[in-house]
DRENBA-624274 format. One record per residue (C-alpha): residue number from 1; residue in three letters; chain; x, y, z. Coordinates in steps of 0.05 Angstrom, whole numbers, plus 5000, padded with zeros to 4 digits. Example, Ala and Ser with C-alpha at 12.3 -4.5 7.8 and 13.67 -1.06 7.14 Angstrom:
<atoms>
    nr   rest   kette   east   north     up
     1    ALA       A   5246    4910   5156
     2    SER       A   5273    4979   5143
</atoms>
This chain:
<atoms>
    nr   rest   kette   east   north     up
     1    MET       A   5000    5000   5000
     2    GLN       A   5029    5067   4979
     3    ARG       A   5024    5123   5030
     4    ASN       A   5020    5195   5005
     5    PHE       A   5060    5237   5054
     6    LEU       A   5023    5301   5037
     7    GLU       A   4954    5269   5045
     8    ILE       A   4974    5242   5113
     9    PHE       A   5003    5310   5132
    10    LYS       A   4938    5346   5111
    11    GLY       A   4898    5295   5151
    12    LYS       A   4940    5309   5213
    13    LEU       A   4933    5384   5203
    14    ASN       A   4858    5373   5202
    15    THR       A   4859    5329   5264
    16    HIS       A   4901    5381   5301
    17    ARG       A   4857    5438   5274
    18    ILE       A   4917    5475   5244
    19    GLN       A   4896    5523   5189
    20    THR       A   4940    5529   5128
    21    LYS       A   4947    5605   5136
    22    VAL       A   4970    5596   5208
    23    LEU       A   5018    5541   5188
    24    ALA       A   5046    5584   5132
    25    LEU       A   5058    5642   5179
    26    GLU       A   5091    5598   5232
    27    ALA       A   5135    5565   5179
    28    GLY       A   5154    5631   5146
    29    ARG       A   5123    5609   5080
    30    ASN       A   5073    5639   5032
    31    ALA       A   5001    5615   5043
    32    SER       A   4986    5612   4968
    33    TYR       A   5049    5569   4957
    34    LEU       A   5025    5521   5011
    35    SER       A   4957    5518   4977
    36    GLU       A   4991    5497   4913
    37    VAL       A   5032    5445   4950
    38    PHE       A   4970    5416   4983
    39    THR       A   4931    5414   4918
    40    GLY       A   4989    5378   4883
    41    LYS       A   5006    5436   4836
    42    LYS       A   5075    5443   4867
    43    SER       A   5122    5396   4904
    44    PRO       A   5155    5420   4968
    45    THR       A   5230    5417   4976
    46    LEU       A   5256    5376   5034
    47    GLU       A   5275    5441   5069
    48    THR       A   5204    5469   5060
    49    PHE       A   5171    5405   5084
    50    THR       A   5216    5402   5145
    51    ALA       A   5199    5474   5161
    52    LEU       A   5124    5457   5155
    53    LEU       A   5131    5396   5200
    54    GLU       A   5170    5435   5253
    55    ALA       A   5120    5492   5250
    56    ALA       A   5061    5444   5258
    57    ASP       A   5096    5413   5318
    58    ARG       A   5106    5481   5350
    59    LEU       A   5033    5498   5339
    60    SER       A   5010    5430   5366
    61    PRO       A   5064    5394   5406
    62    GLY       A   5066    5320   5388
    63    PHE       A   5044    5333   5316
    64    ALA       A   5111    5310   5286
    65    ASP       A   5111    5244   5325
    66    GLU       A   5038    5230   5306
    67    TYR       A   5053    5246   5233
    68    CYS       A   5113    5199   5231
    69    LEU       A   5074    5143   5263
    70    ALA       A   5017    5153   5214
    71    LEU       A   5066    5154   5156
    72    VAL       A   5097    5087   5172
    73    GLY       A   5034    5053   5196
    74    HIS       A   5037    4994   5243
    75    VAL       A   5108    4971   5256
    76    ASP       A   5126    4909   5296
    77    LEU       A   5186    4937   5333
    78    ASP       A   5213    4869   5353
    79    ASN       A   5215    4847   5281
    80    PHE       A   5242    4914   5258
    81    VAL       A   5300    4914   5307
    82    THR       A   5319    4842   5296
    83    SER       A   5319    4854   5220
    84    LEU       A   5372    4908   5225
    85    SER       A   5445    4895   5209
    86    SER       A   5495    4913   5263
    87    ASN       A   5513    4977   5225
    88    GLU       A   5439    4997   5219
    89    LEU       A   5428    4982   5293
    90    ALA       A   5488    5024   5312
    91    VAL       A   5460    5083   5272
    92    LEU       A   5392    5074   5304
    93    MET       A   5422    5073   5373
    94    MET       A   5462    5137   5358
    95    CYS       A   5398    5171   5335
    96    VAL       A   5361    5149   5398
    97    GLY       A   5418    5174   5441
    98    GLN       A   5418    5242   5407
    99    ARG       A   5342    5247   5415
   100    LEU       A   5347    5229   5489
   101    LYS       A   5402    5279   5499
   102    LYS       A   5360    5333   5465
   103    LEU       A   5300    5315   5508
   104    GLY       A   5342    5317   5570
   105    SER       A   5369    5386   5554
   106    ARG       A   5298    5411   5542
   107    GLU       A   5276    5383   5610
   108    ASN       A   5335    5416   5644
   109    ALA       A   5320    5482   5611
   110    ILE       A   5247    5478   5633
   111    ALA       A   5266    5460   5705
   112    ALA       A   5315    5519   5709
</atoms>
């Protein structure tokens, strides 16, 4: 089954009640350009899509995580991890470590 990343993104925007104009403003993008992206007239660059995802997450914390989960669908983590090569597992663990470090620094900043 093919998953359209923009359709999933638009669905999550709807679920989180984020308006396109508000998202465009938060992401520093033109609202008419976003309209063209969401109607399929234009394709966003990776930089633009990343900015949109980060902006949506600022507007509704947890958006990015929900979007990523919706994008991949159901994943059996046990099978996923055991299917990784040792190099892939090492990269995954480095990413997890970086994420935990980032979360820890946020918690420390909030506590201060």
